[in-house]
C-alpha positions as CSV (number, residue, x, y, z in Angstrom):
1,M,4.1,19.4,13.8
2,Q,7.0,18.7,10.5
3,K,10.2,20.3,9.8
4,V,9.5,22.8,7.3
5,A,12.8,24.0,5.0
6,Q,12.1,27.0,2.3
7,I,12.9,27.1,-1.4
8,R,13.2,30.2,-4.0
9,M,12.2,29.5,-7.2
10,E,12.2,31.0,-10.8
11,L,9.4,29.9,-13.1
12,P,8.2,30.5,-16.5
13,S,5.4,33.1,-16.4
14,S,3.3,31.0,-18.3
15,L,3.8,28.2,-15.4
16,Y,3.4,30.1,-13.1
17,E,-0.3,31.5,-14.0
18,R,-0.6,27.6,-14.9
19,L,-0.2,27.0,-11.3
20,L,-1.6,29.9,-9.9
21,E,-5.2,29.2,-11.6
22,R,-4.9,25.3,-11.0
23,A,-4.9,26.5,-7.3
24,Q,-7.3,29.2,-7.4
25,S,-10.3,26.5,-8.7
26,R,-9.1,24.5,-6.1
27,G,-9.6,26.7,-3.3
28,Q,-5.9,26.2,-2.2
29,T,-2.9,28.9,-2.1
30,L,0.1,28.1,-4.8
31,E,2.2,26.9,-2.0
32,S,0.1,24.5,-0.6
33,L,-0.9,22.9,-4.6
34,I,3.3,22.9,-5.4
35,V,3.9,21.1,-2.0
36,D,1.0,18.7,-3.0
37,I,2.5,18.4,-6.8
38,L,5.9,17.5,-5.0
39,W,4.7,14.8,-2.5
40,R,2.4,13.0,-5.3
41,D,5.6,13.1,-7.7
42,T,7.8,11.8,-5.1
43,E,5.6,9.1,-4.2
44,E,5.5,8.1,-7.8
45,M,9.3,7.9,-7.6
46,H,9.2,5.5,-4.6
47,T,6.6,2.8,-5.8
48,E,8.1,3.0,-9.0
49,T,11.4,1.5,-7.2
50,L,9.6,-1.2,-5.5
51,S,8.9,-4.2,-6.9
52,E,5.6,-5.1,-7.4
53,R,5.4,-7.8,-4.5
54,N,6.9,-5.1,-2.0
55,R,3.9,-2.1,-3.0
56,A,1.7,-5.0,-2.9
57,I,2.7,-5.7,0.6
58,R,3.1,-2.1,1.3
59,L,-0.8,-1.3,-0.1
60,L,-2.1,-3.6,2.8
61,R,0.0,-3.0,5.4
62,E,-1.4,0.5,4.6
63,S,-4.8,-0.5,4.1
64,G,-4.6,-2.7,7.2
65,L,-5.7,-5.6,5.1
66,L,-2.2,-7.4,6.6
67,T,-0.5,-7.3,10.2
68,S,2.2,-9.5,11.2
69,L,0.6,-12.3,13.7
70,G,2.4,-11.5,17.0
71,P,4.5,-12.2,19.3
72,E,1.0,-14.5,20.8
73,W,1.7,-17.0,17.6
74,D,5.5,-17.6,18.5
75,K,4.2,-20.4,20.1
76,Y,2.0,-22.3,17.7
77,I,4.6,-21.6,15.0
78,E,7.7,-22.8,17.1
79,N,5.5,-26.4,18.0
80,A,4.1,-27.2,14.5
81,P,5.9,-30.2,12.7
82,D,7.9,-29.1,9.4
83,M,6.6,-30.9,6.7
84,S,7.5,-30.6,3.0
85,A,4.9,-30.1,0.0
86,E,4.2,-33.8,-0.5
87,E,3.6,-34.0,3.3
88,I,1.1,-30.5,2.8
89,R,-0.9,-32.3,-0.2
90,E,-1.4,-35.8,1.5
91,A,-2.7,-34.0,4.6
92,L,-5.2,-32.1,2.6
93,K,-5.9,-35.0,0.3
94,G,-9.7,-34.9,-0.4
95,L,-10.4,-31.4,1.6
96,S,-12.2,-28.9,-0.9
97,P,-10.5,-25.7,-1.5
98,V,-10.7,-22.7,0.5
99,S,-12.5,-21.1,-2.3
100,E,-15.1,-23.8,-2.2
101,D,-15.4,-23.0,1.5
102,I,-15.8,-19.4,1.2
103,I,-18.0,-19.7,-1.3
104,R,-20.7,-22.1,0.4
105,D,-20.3,-19.8,3.6
106,R,-21.1,-17.2,1.7
107,G,-24.2,-18.6,0.5
108,E,-26.3,-17.8,-2.3
109,R,-25.7,-14.2,-4.5
């Protein structure tokens, strides 16, 4: 169970009433609504500090679409020859782009 801390706040009456109405309309307690709002706001603050690339990587990892290869791949990586970009281009010369292979394998739509 997550540790909790208590906080006492004074709110303007109008804000308190708006929060209470929103909580009731959502079937939440006032406390759970405020916690949700704070979590969402702090998550947005955290996300804003990440670069576009890091945000994309984080989202892909969280969704399970990006995982590390793991130690079982180390032997293949270690034994792979070091190649320059030019050597790779030459080795792939004449092959169709991967995107075309994917479209062909997927079939007509």
